[in-house]
BAVEX-575787 format. One record per residue (C-alpha): x, y, z; residue number from 1. Coordinates in pm, 1 decimal. Example, Ala and Ser with C-alpha at 12.3 -4.5 7.8 and 13.67 -1.06 7.14 Angstrom:
+----------+----------+----------+------+
!        X !        Y !        Z ! seza !
+----------+----------+----------+------+
!   1230.0 !   -450.0 !    780.0 !    1 !
!   1367.0 !   -106.0 !    714.0 !    2 !
+----------+----------+----------+------+
END
This chain:
+----------+----------+----------+------+
!        X !        Y !        Z ! seza !
+----------+----------+----------+------+
!  15675.0 ! -11934.6 !   5040.2 !    1 !
!  15798.0 ! -11617.7 !   4911.3 !    2 !
!  16180.4 ! -11692.6 !   5076.8 !    3 !
!  16182.0 ! -12063.0 !   4940.1 !    4 !
!  16085.9 ! -11929.2 !   4603.7 !    5 !
!  16360.6 ! -11651.7 !   4595.3 !    6 !
!  16618.5 ! -11866.7 !   4763.2 !    7 !
!  16603.6 ! -12116.0 !   4482.4 !    8 !
!  16634.4 ! -11858.4 !   4216.3 !    9 !
!  16927.8 ! -11754.6 !   4381.8 !   10 !
!  17077.6 ! -12097.2 !   4432.0 !   11 !
!  17068.3 ! -12213.8 !   4059.9 !   12 !
!  16827.5 ! -12013.6 !   3859.1 !   13 !
!  16966.6 ! -11690.2 !   3826.2 !   14 !
!  17117.8 ! -11602.9 !   3501.6 !   15 !
!  17519.8 ! -11458.1 !   3565.2 !   16 !
!  17669.8 ! -11183.7 !   3409.2 !   17 !
!  18023.2 ! -11195.9 !   3260.5 !   18 !
!  18290.3 ! -10961.9 !   3377.0 !   19 !
!  18295.2 ! -10729.5 !   3058.5 !   20 !
!  17924.2 ! -10649.2 !   3098.3 !   21 !
!  17967.0 ! -10616.2 !   3476.9 !   22 !
!  18213.7 ! -10354.3 !   3405.8 !   23 !
!  18024.8 ! -10198.1 !   3119.5 !   24 !
!  17732.9 ! -10141.9 !   3369.8 !   25 !
!  17966.3 ! -10036.3 !   3681.3 !   26 !
!  18074.7 !  -9770.4 !   3448.5 !   27 !
!  17745.3 !  -9645.3 !   3312.7 !   28 !
!  17607.7 !  -9676.7 !   3664.8 !   29 !
!  17900.1 !  -9469.3 !   3814.7 !   30 !
!  17793.3 !  -9203.4 !   3566.3 !   31 !
!  17444.0 !  -9184.3 !   3638.8 !   32 !
!  17471.2 !  -9238.9 !   4011.5 !   33 !
!  17727.6 !  -8960.1 !   4071.9 !   34 !
!  17472.1 !  -8695.2 !   4234.9 !   35 !
!  17445.3 !  -8711.8 !   4601.2 !   36 !
!  17069.9 !  -8840.1 !   4600.5 !   37 !
!  17182.8 !  -9163.0 !   4444.1 !   38 !
!  17489.9 !  -9204.3 !   4623.0 !   39 !
!  17353.4 !  -9475.7 !   4818.0 !   40 !
!  17212.8 !  -9657.5 !   4486.2 !   41 !
!  17579.7 !  -9641.5 !   4325.9 !   42 !
!  17708.4 !  -9820.9 !   4631.3 !   43 !
!  17413.7 ! -10072.2 !   4622.3 !   44 !
!  17452.9 ! -10135.3 !   4254.6 !   45 !
!  17854.4 ! -10186.3 !   4270.1 !   46 !
!  17778.9 ! -10408.7 !   4545.0 !   47 !
!  17551.7 ! -10638.8 !   4332.7 !   48 !
!  17730.0 ! -10616.8 !   4022.0 !   49 !
!  18062.3 ! -10723.9 !   4211.3 !   50 !
!  17846.2 ! -10996.3 !   4346.0 !   51 !
!  17785.4 ! -11105.6 !   4001.1 !   52 !
!  18170.6 ! -11078.3 !   3906.6 !   53 !
!  18266.4 ! -11298.5 !   4223.4 !   54 !
!  17983.9 ! -11565.6 !   4147.0 !   55 !
!  18125.6 ! -11584.4 !   3778.1 !   56 !
!  18488.9 ! -11615.0 !   3856.8 !   57 !
!  18381.8 ! -11902.2 !   4130.1 !   58 !
!  18173.7 ! -12074.3 !   3905.8 !   59 !
!  18475.4 ! -12083.9 !   3652.0 !   60 !
!  18753.8 ! -12203.3 !   3936.1 !   61 !
!  18520.4 ! -12424.3 !   4034.8 !   62 !
!  18527.8 ! -12644.3 !   3715.1 !   63 !
!  18889.1 ! -12694.1 !   3773.0 !   64 !
!  18881.9 ! -12779.8 !   4135.4 !   65 !
!  18798.0 ! -13093.3 !   4332.9 !   66 !
!  18500.5 ! -13228.3 !   4465.6 !   67 !
!  18624.7 ! -13083.5 !   4843.4 !   68 !
!  18634.4 ! -12731.2 !   4704.8 !   69 !
!  18277.1 ! -12767.1 !   4542.3 !   70 !
!  18156.7 ! -12913.3 !   4915.1 !   71 !
!  18365.2 ! -12612.4 !   5086.0 !   72 !
!  18214.7 ! -12369.2 !   4876.7 !   73 !
!  17853.0 ! -12509.3 !   4896.3 !   74 !
!  17904.7 ! -12491.2 !   5294.1 !   75 !
!  17987.6 ! -12128.4 !   5256.9 !   76 !
!  17668.1 ! -12052.9 !   5052.5 !   77 !
!  17448.1 ! -12227.9 !   5324.1 !   78 !
!  17601.9 ! -11976.8 !   5577.6 !   79 !
!  17495.5 ! -11659.5 !   5392.7 !   80 !
!  17212.2 ! -11451.4 !   5562.6 !   81 !
!  16904.3 ! -11542.5 !   5416.4 !   82 !
!  16780.8 ! -11167.8 !   5467.5 !   83 !
!  17068.7 ! -11087.8 !   5217.7 !   84 !
!  16982.8 ! -11352.7 !   4951.4 !   85 !
!  16610.9 ! -11268.0 !   4977.1 !   86 !
!  16706.4 ! -10877.7 !   4895.1 !   87 !
!  16942.4 ! -10976.0 !   4605.0 !   88 !
!  16662.1 ! -11218.8 !   4474.4 !   89 !
!  16390.7 ! -10927.5 !   4496.0 !   90 !
!  16627.6 ! -10704.0 !   4351.1 !   91 !
!  16739.0 ! -10935.4 !   4055.0 !   92 !
!  16365.9 ! -11009.6 !   3985.0 !   93 !
!  16234.6 ! -10640.7 !   4012.8 !   94 !
!  16514.7 ! -10545.7 !   3739.1 !   95 !
!  16403.0 ! -10814.2 !   3511.1 !   96 !
!  16037.8 ! -10708.5 !   3569.8 !   97 !
!  16070.9 ! -10332.7 !   3525.4 !   98 !
!  16309.1 ! -10409.3 !   3178.1 !   99 !
!  16002.1 ! -10635.9 !   3064.6 !  100 !
!  15756.4 ! -10400.2 !   3150.4 !  101 !
!  15943.5 ! -10091.3 !   2980.6 !  102 !
!  15992.7 ! -10325.5 !   2657.1 !  103 !
!  15633.7 ! -10467.2 !   2670.1 !  104 !
!  15503.4 ! -10068.7 !   2715.1 !  105 !
!  15679.2 !  -9972.6 !   2368.4 !  106 !
!  15586.9 ! -10247.4 !   2177.2 !  107 !
!  15213.2 ! -10191.6 !   2271.5 !  108 !
!  15209.5 !  -9835.4 !   2242.5 !  109 !
!  15273.6 !  -9744.0 !   2617.0 !  110 !
!  14913.8 !  -9781.4 !   2714.2 !  111 !
!  14850.0 ! -10067.4 !   2954.0 !  112 !
!  14561.1 ! -10194.6 !   3125.7 !  113 !
!  14489.3 ! -10431.6 !   3405.2 !  114 !
!  14479.0 ! -10726.6 !   3156.4 !  115 !
!  14877.7 ! -10658.3 !   3093.3 !  116 !
!  15073.7 ! -10978.3 !   3252.5 !  117 !
!  15367.8 ! -10792.0 !   3308.3 !  118 !
!  15226.6 ! -10500.3 !   3468.0 !  119 !
!  15032.3 ! -10736.5 !   3731.3 !  120 !
!  15403.6 ! -10901.2 !   3780.8 !  121 !
!  15539.4 ! -10568.0 !   3864.3 !  122 !
!  15265.5 ! -10504.2 !   4133.9 !  123 !
!  15303.7 ! -10832.5 !   4279.5 !  124 !
!  15689.5 ! -10807.8 !   4317.6 !  125 !
!  15629.6 ! -10473.5 !   4455.2 !  126 !
!  15407.7 ! -10602.1 !   4721.3 !  127 !
!  15697.4 ! -10840.3 !   4804.2 !  128 !
!  15943.2 ! -10575.4 !   4817.2 !  129 !
!  15716.2 ! -10361.2 !   5067.3 !  130 !
!  15645.4 ! -10661.0 !   5279.3 !  131 !
!  15976.9 ! -10788.9 !   5319.7 !  132 !
!  16110.3 ! -10771.1 !   5689.8 !  133 !
!  15787.1 ! -10606.9 !   5782.1 !  134 !
!  15711.9 ! -10607.2 !   6152.9 !  135 !
!  15407.0 ! -10839.9 !   6209.4 !  136 !
!  15106.3 ! -10705.3 !   6390.8 !  137 !
!  14964.4 ! -10930.2 !   6653.7 !  138 !
!  14555.3 ! -11007.6 !   6624.4 !  139 !
!  14342.9 ! -11259.4 !   6812.8 !  140 !
!  14383.8 ! -11518.2 !   6518.7 !  141 !
!  14720.8 ! -11479.5 !   6308.5 !  142 !
!  14977.5 ! -11234.0 !   6278.7 !  143 !
!  14918.3 ! -10978.0 !   5995.3 !  144 !
!  15153.9 ! -10755.2 !   5773.8 !  145 !
!  14996.8 ! -10475.0 !   5639.6 !  146 !
!  15220.0 ! -10189.8 !   5463.8 !  147 !
!  14914.3 !  -9950.9 !   5436.9 !  148 !
!  15006.4 !  -9787.5 !   5750.9 !  149 !
!  15365.1 !  -9715.9 !   5581.9 !  150 !
!  15211.5 !  -9573.5 !   5280.2 !  151 !
!  14974.3 !  -9349.8 !   5459.8 !  152 !
!  15287.1 !  -9163.2 !   5618.3 !  153 !
!  15380.7 !  -9030.8 !   5268.3 !  154 !
!  15150.2 !  -8776.0 !   5293.4 !  155 !
!  15294.6 !  -8615.4 !   5578.9 !  156 !
!  15591.3 !  -8545.4 !   5372.1 !  157 !
!  15447.5 !  -8495.3 !   5014.1 !  158 !
!  15116.3 !  -8301.6 !   5084.6 !  159 !
!  15022.4 !  -8395.4 !   4719.0 !  160 !
!  14986.3 !  -8762.6 !   4827.5 !  161 !
!  14696.0 !  -8672.3 !   5046.6 !  162 !
!  14454.2 !  -8660.0 !   4780.4 !  163 !
!  14536.1 !  -9023.4 !   4668.9 !  164 !
!  14508.4 !  -9152.6 !   5044.3 !  165 !
!  14186.2 !  -8979.5 !   5100.4 !  166 !
!  14023.3 !  -9128.0 !   4772.0 !  167 !
!  14154.7 !  -9449.0 !   4854.9 !  168 !
!  13985.6 !  -9435.5 !   5208.9 !  169 !
!  13677.9 !  -9329.0 !   5047.9 !  170 !
!  13630.3 !  -9633.6 !   4815.8 !  171 !
!  13357.2 !  -9852.2 !   4971.4 !  172 !
!  13430.3 ! -10180.1 !   4809.1 !  173 !
!  13788.9 ! -10200.0 !   4983.2 !  174 !
!  13752.4 ! -10401.4 !   5304.9 !  175 !
!  14141.5 ! -10498.6 !   5402.6 !  176 !
!  14414.4 ! -10277.5 !   5443.4 !  177 !
!  14618.0 ! -10465.3 !   5177.4 !  178 !
!  14319.1 ! -10370.9 !   4910.2 !  179 !
!  14392.6 !  -9991.4 !   5021.0 !  180 !
!  14740.3 ! -10032.2 !   4979.2 !  181 !
!  14688.0 ! -10189.5 !   4604.8 !  182 !
!  14477.5 !  -9934.0 !   4515.8 !  183 !
!  14713.6 !  -9671.2 !   4641.0 !  184 !
!  15018.0 !  -9804.9 !   4432.1 !  185 !
!  14797.6 !  -9811.1 !   4126.0 !  186 !
!  14668.1 !  -9461.5 !   4161.3 !  187 !
!  15053.4 !  -9342.4 !   4222.8 !  188 !
!  15143.5 !  -9525.9 !   3897.8 !  189 !
!  14849.3 !  -9379.8 !   3705.4 !  190 !
!  15001.5 !  -9034.8 !   3817.7 !  191 !
!  15339.0 !  -9125.4 !   3748.1 !  192 !
!  15418.1 !  -9003.5 !   4135.6 !  193 !
!  15512.2 !  -9389.2 !   4243.5 !  194 !
!  15870.5 !  -9322.1 !   4191.3 !  195 !
!  15879.8 !  -8998.6 !   4398.1 !  196 !
!  15663.7 !  -9123.4 !   4677.0 !  197 !
!  15915.2 !  -9415.4 !   4702.4 !  198 !
!  16181.7 !  -9206.4 !   4709.3 !  199 !
!  16078.8 !  -9010.8 !   4982.9 !  200 !
!  16024.3 !  -9306.1 !   5198.0 !  201 !
!  16368.6 !  -9443.3 !   5129.8 !  202 !
!  16500.0 !  -9077.9 !   5222.0 !  203 !
!  16287.5 !  -9082.2 !   5563.1 !  204 !
!  16356.6 !  -9445.6 !   5637.6 !  205 !
!  16572.2 !  -9365.5 !   5984.8 !  206 !
!  16297.1 !  -9149.4 !   6094.8 !  207 !
!  15949.0 !  -9361.0 !   5962.5 !  208 !
!  16081.7 !  -9696.4 !   5823.5 !  209 !
!  16260.0 !  -9829.6 !   6106.7 !  210 !
!  15914.9 !  -9859.1 !   6334.2 !  211 !
!  15756.3 ! -10090.0 !   6091.9 !  212 !
!  16046.1 ! -10311.1 !   5938.8 !  213 !
!  16279.3 ! -10528.3 !   6103.8 !  214 !
!  16663.5 ! -10489.7 !   6074.4 !  215 !
!  16775.8 ! -10628.2 !   5709.5 !  216 !
!  16444.2 ! -10547.2 !   5541.4 !  217 !
!  16474.3 ! -10437.2 !   5198.9 !  218 !
!  16373.7 ! -10087.1 !   5240.4 !  219 !
!  16627.6 ! -10012.5 !   5490.1 !  220 !
!  16922.5 ! -10127.8 !   5284.1 !  221 !
!  17111.0 ! -10022.1 !   4972.5 !  222 !
!  16836.3 ! -10252.8 !   4766.9 !  223 !
!  16573.6 ! -10022.9 !   4876.2 !  224 !
!  16772.5 !  -9690.8 !   4689.1 !  225 !
!  16789.9 !  -9921.2 !   4397.1 !  226 !
!  16437.2 !  -9983.0 !   4377.5 !  227 !
!  16353.2 !  -9624.1 !   4386.7 !  228 !
!  16593.4 !  -9567.7 !   4097.2 !  229 !
!  16434.0 !  -9849.1 !   3898.7 !  230 !
!  16114.6 !  -9690.9 !   3952.3 !  231 !
!  16211.0 !  -9364.2 !   3821.8 !  232 !
!  16205.9 !  -9572.3 !   3445.8 !  233 !
!  15852.0 !  -9634.7 !   3488.5 !  234 !
!  15760.6 !  -9252.0 !   3443.2 !  235 !
!  15779.8 !  -9331.8 !   3056.5 !  236 !
!  15467.3 !  -9592.4 !   3082.9 !  237 !
!  15106.4 !  -9475.6 !   3083.7 !  238 !
!  14870.0 !  -9691.6 !   3278.2 !  239 !
!  14476.2 !  -9729.9 !   3272.9 !  240 !
!  14373.1 !  -9918.7 !   3564.0 !  241 !
!  14030.6 !  -9986.4 !   3655.8 !  242 !
!  14052.5 !  -9979.9 !   4037.9 !  243 !
!  13662.7 !  -9996.5 !   4114.7 !  244 !
!  13623.5 ! -10315.9 !   3903.4 !  245 !
!  13898.3 ! -10525.5 !   4045.7 !  246 !
!  13869.2 ! -10716.3 !   4376.0 !  247 !
!  14235.2 ! -10617.9 !   4546.5 !  248 !
!  14128.1 ! -10762.0 !   4870.0 !  249 !
!  14247.7 ! -11080.6 !   4747.3 !  250 !
!  14573.2 ! -11253.1 !   4859.5 !  251 !
!  14918.5 ! -11165.7 !   4773.2 !  252 !
!  15006.1 ! -11293.1 !   4418.1 !  253 !
!  15272.0 ! -11536.2 !   4331.9 !  254 !
!  15579.2 ! -11413.0 !   4108.9 !  255 !
!  15594.9 ! -11610.4 !   3786.3 !  256 !
!  15962.6 ! -11652.3 !   3718.2 !  257 !
!  15885.9 ! -11897.1 !   3390.2 !  258 !
!  15886.6 ! -11581.8 !   3174.4 !  259 !
!  16223.9 ! -11433.9 !   3313.8 !  260 !
!  16422.6 ! -11748.9 !   3359.5 !  261 !
!  16569.2 ! -11958.8 !   3086.3 !  262 !
!  16744.9 ! -12296.0 !   3095.4 !  263 !
!  17096.3 ! -12222.4 !   2905.8 !  264 !
!  17258.2 ! -12563.3 !   3001.2 !  265 !
!  17113.1 ! -12761.1 !   2707.7 !  266 !
!  17271.0 ! -12504.8 !   2462.5 !  267 !
!  17620.8 ! -12497.7 !   2619.1 !  268 !
!  17766.5 ! -12654.5 !   2331.0 !  269 !
!  17582.3 ! -12504.9 !   2057.1 !  270 !
!  17776.5 ! -12173.9 !   1909.2 !  271 !
!  17463.5 ! -12023.7 !   1781.6 !  272 !
!  17279.5 ! -12019.0 !   2070.3 !  273 !
!  17584.7 ! -11894.3 !   2261.1 !  274 !
!  17603.3 ! -11567.1 !   1990.0 !  275 !
!  17228.2 ! -11543.6 !   2035.5 !  276 !
!  17274.5 ! -11534.7 !   2443.6 !  277 !
!  17538.9 ! -11273.1 !   2392.9 !  278 !
!  17363.7 ! -11057.2 !   2156.9 !  279 !
!  17056.8 ! -11102.5 !   2417.1 !  280 !
!  17327.9 ! -11007.5 !   2699.8 !  281 !
!  17432.5 ! -10683.8 !   2465.6 !  282 !
!  17090.7 ! -10609.6 !   2412.5 !  283 !
!  17004.9 ! -10612.2 !   2778.9 !  284 !
!  17324.3 ! -10374.4 !   2838.4 !  285 !
!  17170.2 ! -10147.4 !   2592.1 !  286 !
!  16849.9 ! -10159.5 !   2746.9 !  287 !
!  17002.6 ! -10076.4 !   3074.1 !  288 !
!  17203.4 !  -9788.7 !   2900.8 !  289 !
!  16895.6 !  -9636.3 !   2794.9 !  290 !
!  16718.4 !  -9676.8 !   3088.3 !  291 !
!  17001.6 !  -9519.5 !   3295.6 !  292 !
!  16968.2 !  -9234.5 !   2974.6 !  293 !
!  16643.1 !  -9206.7 !   3070.9 !  294 !
!  16698.7 !  -9165.7 !   3445.4 !  295 !
!  16979.4 !  -8931.3 !   3364.8 !  296 !
!  16728.3 !  -8715.9 !   3145.3 !  297 !
!  16487.2 !  -8726.0 !   3445.7 !  298 !
!  16760.4 !  -8595.2 !   3697.8 !  299 !
!  16857.4 !  -8320.5 !   3434.1 !  300 !
!  16490.0 !  -8198.9 !   3394.4 !  301 !
!  16490.5 !  -8196.1 !   3787.1 !  302 !
!  16802.4 !  -7965.6 !   3794.2 !  303 !
!  16655.3 !  -7756.9 !   3504.3 !  304 !
!  16335.0 !  -7722.3 !   3751.4 !  305 !
!  16551.6 !  -7619.4 !   4052.6 !  306 !
!  16779.0 !  -7401.9 !   3868.8 !  307 !
!  16434.9 !  -7238.2 !   3755.3 !  308 !
!  16305.9 !  -7219.6 !   4110.9 !  309 !
!  16658.2 !  -7086.1 !   4208.8 !  310 !
!  16614.6 !  -6794.3 !   3963.4 !  311 !
!  16283.5 !  -6736.4 !   4077.5 !  312 !
!  16379.3 !  -6717.6 !   4442.2 !  313 !
!  16681.5 !  -6499.1 !   4352.3 !  314 !
!  16433.5 !  -6243.9 !   4189.5 !  315 !
!  16191.8 !  -6308.3 !   4518.6 !  316 !
!  16505.6 !  -6226.9 !   4708.9 !  317 !
!  16614.3 !  -5901.5 !   4529.4 !  318 !
!  16247.5 !  -5766.8 !   4540.7 !  319 !
!  16216.1 !  -5829.6 !   4887.0 !  320 !
!  16534.3 !  -5662.2 !   4955.4 !  321 !
!  16357.8 !  -5358.0 !   4761.2 !  322 !
!  16090.9 !  -5385.1 !   4984.9 !  323 !
!  16286.4 !  -5392.8 !   5294.3 !  324 !
!  16479.2 !  -5088.3 !   5223.4 !  325 !
!  16122.6 !  -4902.2 !   5118.8 !  326 !
!  16023.0 !  -5051.8 !   5433.7 !  327 !
!  16312.8 !  -4900.7 !   5629.4 !  328 !
!  16246.5 !  -4563.5 !   5476.0 !  329 !
!  15895.0 !  -4577.6 !   5583.4 !  330 !
!  16009.7 !  -4676.5 !   5930.6 !  331 !
!  16230.7 !  -4356.7 !   5960.6 !  332 !
!  15944.8 !  -4142.3 !   5833.0 !  333 !
!  15704.6 !  -4271.1 !   6046.7 !  334 !
!  15965.5 !  -4245.7 !   6359.2 !  335 !
!  15990.2 !  -3848.6 !   6249.7 !  336 !
!  15608.5 !  -3840.6 !   6269.2 !  337 !
!  15625.4 !  -4038.8 !   6595.5 !  338 !
!  15862.0 !  -3752.6 !   6776.9 !  339 !
!  15626.6 !  -3475.7 !   6601.2 !  340 !
!  15304.0 !  -3640.9 !   6725.2 !  341 !
!  15472.5 !  -3693.7 !   7095.5 !  342 !
!  15585.6 !  -3309.7 !   7126.7 !  343 !
!  15229.8 !  -3197.4 !   7028.1 !  344 !
!  15109.5 !  -3472.0 !   7266.8 !  345 !
!  15334.6 !  -3317.4 !   7550.4 !  346 !
!  15187.4 !  -2942.4 !   7471.0 !  347 !
!  14804.4 !  -3084.8 !   7485.2 !  348 !
!  14882.4 !  -3263.7 !   7798.9 !  349 !
!  15009.4 !  -2934.2 !   7968.5 !  350 !
!  14747.1 !  -2744.2 !   7822.8 !  351 !
!  14487.3 !  -2977.2 !   7966.2 !  352 !
!  14616.2 !  -2989.3 !   8316.8 !  353 !
!  14606.2 !  -2634.5 !   8324.3 !  354 !
!  14261.5 !  -2644.1 !   8226.6 !  355 !
!  14197.0 !  -2903.9 !   8470.2 !  356 !
!  14348.5 !  -2718.3 !   8757.6 !  357 !
!  14153.0 !  -2387.7 !   8693.1 !  358 !
!  13818.6 !  -2589.1 !   8667.8 !  359 !
!  13895.8 !  -2747.6 !   9002.9 !  360 !
!  13943.6 !  -2406.2 !   9160.2 !  361 !
!  13607.6 !  -2316.1 !   9011.9 !  362 !
!  13426.4 !  -2633.0 !   9117.2 !  363 !
!  13559.9 !  -2550.6 !   9478.9 !  364 !
!  13431.4 !  -2180.5 !   9478.3 !  365 !
!  13115.2 !  -2332.9 !   9337.8 !  366 !
!  13076.9 !  -2620.8 !   9609.3 !  367 !
!  13146.9 !  -2329.2 !   9910.0 !  368 !
!  12847.2 !  -2125.6 !   9778.4 !  369 !
!  12666.1 !  -2416.3 !   9735.0 !  370 !
!  12698.0 !  -2560.7 !  10095.2 !  371 !
!  12610.5 !  -2190.1 !  10207.7 !  372 !
!  12316.8 !  -2161.5 !  10012.7 !  373 !
!  12207.8 !  -2513.4 !  10124.4 !  374 !
!  12225.1 !  -2405.6 !  10474.6 !  375 !
!  11989.2 !  -2145.9 !  10417.2 !  376 !
!  11755.8 !  -2345.4 !  10247.6 !  377 !
!  11731.7 !  -2618.0 !  10521.9 !  378 !
!  11614.9 !  -2352.1 !  10746.3 !  379 !
!  11368.7 !  -2202.7 !  10516.6 !  380 !
!  11264.4 !  -2585.5 !  10466.2 !  381 !
!  11253.7 !  -2654.2 !  10850.5 !  382 !
!  10995.3 !  -2331.0 !  10859.7 !  383 !
!  10809.1 !  -2430.5 !  10570.6 !  384 !
!  10762.0 !  -2789.8 !  10728.6 !  385 !
!  10656.1 !  -2670.0 !  11011.7 !  386 !
!  10375.7 !  -2421.0 !  10888.8 !  387 !
!  10276.6 !  -2722.1 !  10710.5 !  388 !
!  10228.2 !  -2919.0 !  10988.8 !  389 !
!  10024.4 !  -2646.5 !  11141.5 !  390 !
!   9795.6 !  -2623.1 !  10817.0 !  391 !
!   9749.5 !  -2999.2 !  10833.0 !  392 !
!   9653.2 !  -3012.0 !  11178.6 !  393 !
!   9385.5 !  -2703.2 !  11086.5 !  394 !
!   9262.0 !  -2902.4 !  10812.1 !  395 !
!   9195.8 !  -3206.5 !  10995.6 !  396 !
!   9024.7 !  -2989.4 !  11230.5 !  397 !
!   8831.8 !  -2844.2 !  10974.3 !  398 !
!   8743.1 !  -3150.8 !  10819.8 !  399 !
!   8588.7 !  -3290.4 !  11208.4 !  400 !
!   8381.1 !  -3011.5 !  11207.9 !  401 !
!   8284.4 !  -3029.5 !  10823.0 !  402 !
!   8212.9 !  -3412.5 !  10869.7 !  403 !
!   7991.7 !  -3301.7 !  11161.1 !  404 !
!   7818.7 !  -3056.3 !  10981.3 !  405 !
!   7748.6 !  -3288.3 !  10740.6 !  406 !
!   7592.5 !  -3522.3 !  10998.5 !  407 !
!   7366.5 !  -3283.5 !  11132.6 !  408 !
!   7278.7 !  -3155.9 !  10783.7 !  409 !
!   7159.8 !  -3491.9 !  10703.0 !  410 !
!   6971.0 !  -3530.6 !  11042.7 !  411 !
!   6767.0 !  -3195.6 !  10967.8 !  412 !
!   6722.0 !  -3366.3 !  10586.1 !  413 !
!   6557.0 !  -3644.4 !  10733.8 !  414 !
!   6376.7 !  -3419.2 !  11013.3 !  415 !
!   6241.0 !  -3239.2 !  10704.5 !  416 !
!   6131.7 !  -3530.4 !  10506.6 !  417 !
!   5953.4 !  -3668.1 !  10814.7 !  418 !
!   5785.9 !  -3335.7 !  10876.1 !  419 !
!   5672.2 !  -3306.4 !  10523.3 !  420 !
!   5525.1 !  -3658.4 !  10526.4 !  421 !
!   5325.2 !  -3553.6 !  10836.9 !  422 !
!   5210.7 !  -3279.5 !  10682.6 !  423 !
!   5085.1 !  -3457.7 !  10381.1 !  424 !
!   4933.2 !  -3695.0 !  10589.1 !  425 !
!   4769.2 !  -3442.0 !  10810.5 !  426 !
!   4627.0 !  -3257.8 !  10473.1 !  427 !
!   4488.2 !  -3592.1 !  10380.4 !  428 !
!   4334.7 !  -3640.5 !  10695.7 !  429 !
!   4190.4 !  -3267.6 !  10665.1 !  430 !
!   4050.5 !  -3317.9 !  10319.3 !  431 !
!   3880.7 !  -3639.9 !  10414.7 !  432 !
!   3731.5 !  -3486.4 !  10709.5 !  433 !
!   3628.0 !  -3197.0 !  10528.7 !  434 !
!   3451.9 !  -3426.5 !  10272.5 !  435 !
!   3288.2 !  -3638.1 !  10592.5 !  436 !
!   3153.5 !  -3295.7 !  10729.2 !  437 !
!   3012.6 !  -3233.3 !  10373.8 !  438 !
!   2816.5 !  -3550.8 !  10349.3 !  439 !
!   2687.5 !  -3509.6 !  10716.2 !  440 !
!   2611.1 !  -3162.9 !  10607.2 !  441 !
!   2397.1 !  -3313.8 !  10366.4 !  442 !
!   2258.9 !  -3540.9 !  10550.7 !  443 !
!   2134.3 !  -3308.2 !  10795.8 !  444 !
!   1983.6 !  -3115.3 !  10516.1 !  445 !
!   1819.7 !  -3398.0 !  10387.3 !  446 !
!   1690.4 !  -3488.4 !  10761.9 !  447 !
!   1606.6 !  -3160.8 !  10785.7 !  448 !
!   1399.8 !  -3132.0 !  10465.7 !  449 !
!   1202.4 !  -3456.6 !  10577.6 !  450 !
!   1144.4 !  -3343.1 !  10899.3 !  451 !
!    978.3 !  -3006.7 !  10746.2 !  452 !
+----------+----------+----------+------+
END
């Protein structure tokens, strides 16, 4: 659908500039794109403007030729590369939409929101540009063409883009890669860094974009550099976009060409219409001139910033040279101190070696004395051990005799106890016998008294 719509515009709906406009734009573009950074942009603009000249001349000559020449030109047009036609259509539409967006921003006070139609059309065209020639990802149901993975690579070259990428990843309402890519583009536009990030992608296209895009894609050709230059003009626009309240996961939108294309065939015979068209073209050229001047001011600002950085780097370099000289002097002083310390170390080592040798000699003498004294102590120990053994044996014998004496003593004590017991029993018996004798004696006395 995209290629069909754009091809239709390229075949008959695009307004062709005349030779004076082309030469004027070429001169202004050459003045601006003289820097090395935009050399490829200069080449691309020259190609497309020269293409406009050739188309204009071809149209003028076609009015005087016969039908055979017209049929031949149509056959040549049919054999043009479709990718080239698509790139040309996208570039022309991008120019018109960027111009309309800047004009409407100036008219509305430069603060644009989600409901602004030119801003919506701009993001749709930018999506078409990023999707042009994108290699499809094979999935189960269908081929997917997502450029979110391309935008994620920007943070590898520009660390400031990591904050935007992390913010987009943390948004829970974004379900598809297309929605994340749209949110990323809108955040970059609000921060006025979209042109810088796009420029980085174009500069690194041989290293990054060839993996994701097919040959002939817009970002891989000169038209991509021109688009990067067009995006610089959007830095004059302030955007206030509500990303959280907008459904960004919906399918890609359609470009509305009715706002930018006009049918000029009905007014060919009207001089006033021709004058109005000429004035409109002049206004377009002036707008382009103002746009290029804005780009030039942006580059001048960049050059001034780079010069300031260069001056700061020169100052830093001078300070570093002074620090280097101071460091060299310090190194020389440290080397002298090192030599002094090494000589002191050698002296101390010599003294310590002499002390160690003397200490070893003293230790040897003490070791010999110790060995001699140890031999005498060994003999003394043997004698003492022998005496100890004798004492132990004597003690064992004494303990045996003591145990025998203790046993005999215990037996004697038991015998004494038994004897005492017998004595007590005998005393009791004697007492009882005496009592019985007294009783008998009393009885005898009583009997004797009775007998008397």
